[in-house]
C-alpha positions in Angstrom: 24.9 -31.6 -13.1 21.7 -32.8 -11.5 21.2 -35.6 -9.1 19.5 -38.7 -10.4 18.5 -42.1 -9.0 21.5 -43.9 -10.5 24.0 -41.0 -10.1 24.7 -37.5 -11.5 22.9 -36.4 -14.7 24.6 -34.0 -17.2 22.3 -31.9 -19.3 23.5 -30.5 -22.7 21.8 -28.2 -25.1 21.3 -29.1 -28.8 24.3 -29.2 -31.2 26.8 -29.8 -28.4 29.7 -32.3 -28.9 30.0 -34.6 -25.9 32.6 -37.2 -25.0 31.2 -40.0 -22.8 33.4 -42.7 -21.3 31.6 -46.0 -20.3 33.6 -48.3 -18.0 32.5 -51.8 -17.5 34.0 -55.2 -16.7 34.2 -55.8 -20.5 36.4 -52.7 -20.9 36.1 -49.1 -21.7 34.2 -47.5 -24.6 34.4 -43.8 -25.5 31.5 -42.3 -27.4 31.8 -38.9 -29.0 28.4 -37.6 -30.2 26.5 -34.4 -31.1 23.3 -33.7 -29.3 20.2 -33.2 -31.3 17.4 -30.6 -30.9 14.7 -33.4 -31.2 14.6 -37.1 -30.5 15.2 -38.6 -34.0 14.2 -42.2 -34.4 17.0 -42.7 -37.0 19.7 -41.3 -34.6 22.0 -43.5 -32.6 21.3 -44.9 -29.2 24.1 -44.5 -26.7 23.8 -46.4 -23.3 22.7 -44.1 -20.5 22.0 -41.2 -22.9 18.6 -39.7 -23.7 17.4 -38.6 -26.3 19.2 -40.2 -29.2 22.3 -38.5 -30.6 24.4 -38.2 -33.8 27.2 -40.7 -33.0 30.5 -39.3 -34.4 33.2 -41.5 -32.9 33.1 -44.8 -31.0 36.4 -46.4 -29.7 36.8 -49.5 -27.6 40.4 -50.1 -27.0 42.5 -48.5 -24.3 45.0 -47.1 -26.8 42.3 -45.5 -29.0 40.4 -44.1 -25.9 43.7 -42.5 -24.9 44.3 -41.1 -28.4 40.9 -39.4 -28.5 41.2 -38.2 -24.9 44.5 -36.6 -25.8 42.9 -35.0 -28.9 40.3 -33.3 -26.6 43.2 -32.2 -24.3 44.9 -30.7 -27.3 41.7 -28.9 -28.4 41.3 -27.5 -24.8 44.9 -26.3 -24.7 44.3 -24.4 -28.0 41.0 -23.0 -26.6 38.9 -24.6 -29.3 35.3 -25.5 -28.5 34.8 -29.1 -29.6 31.2 -28.2 -30.7 32.6 -25.6 -33.2 34.3 -28.3 -35.2 32.4 -30.0 -38.0 31.0 -33.5 -38.0 33.3 -34.2 -41.0 36.2 -33.5 -38.7 35.0 -36.1 -36.2 34.4 -38.6 -39.0 38.0 -38.2 -40.1 39.2 -38.6 -36.5 37.1 -41.8 -36.3 38.7 -43.2 -39.5 42.2 -42.2 -38.3 41.7 -43.7 -34.9 40.1 -46.8 -36.3 43.3 -47.5 -38.2 46.8 -47.2 -36.7 46.9 -43.4 -36.4 49.5 -41.9 -34.1 49.0 -38.8 -32.0 51.0 -36.6 -34.4 48.5 -37.3 -37.3 45.6 -36.5 -35.0 47.2 -33.2 -34.0 47.9 -32.4 -37.7 44.2 -33.0 -38.5 43.1 -30.8 -35.6 45.5 -28.0 -36.8 44.1 -28.2 -40.3 40.5 -28.0 -39.1 41.3 -25.1 -36.7 43.0 -23.1 -39.5 40.1 -23.9 -41.9 37.6 -22.6 -39.3 39.7 -19.5 -38.6 40.0 -18.7 -42.3 36.2 -19.3 -42.8 35.3 -17.0 -39.9 37.7 -14.3 -41.4 35.9 -14.6 -44.8 32.5 -14.4 -43.0 33.6 -11.3 -41.1 34.8 -9.5 -44.3 31.5 -10.3 -46.1 29.6 -8.8 -43.1 31.5 -5.6 -43.4 31.0 -5.2 -47.2 
């Protein structure tokens, strides 16, 4: 974290997944995005974030913010780096949270993605040894 004129500044490298909570009088918004290596004019603008990013999830209600926050807690508890999960995973999370998904369905989705990643890394390791 670096000091800025308006407050602390967080700096992330390319391809990092970031959760960014914006609180205002209008309510809370949680942005989940992946940082990019270059500033792409077609990428999404997120308030207070530069350069533009690949927006993966945007939730606006307290219940949905809580659900996504709990998902990140679950990933941290399982020692899974959020950046290691695919953009497709986050798109599915966005669809689930946009509907009436409960926490159990989000956990099941996370378990499925983690097991898929684990199986893929095992296959990649075997190919490297052959």
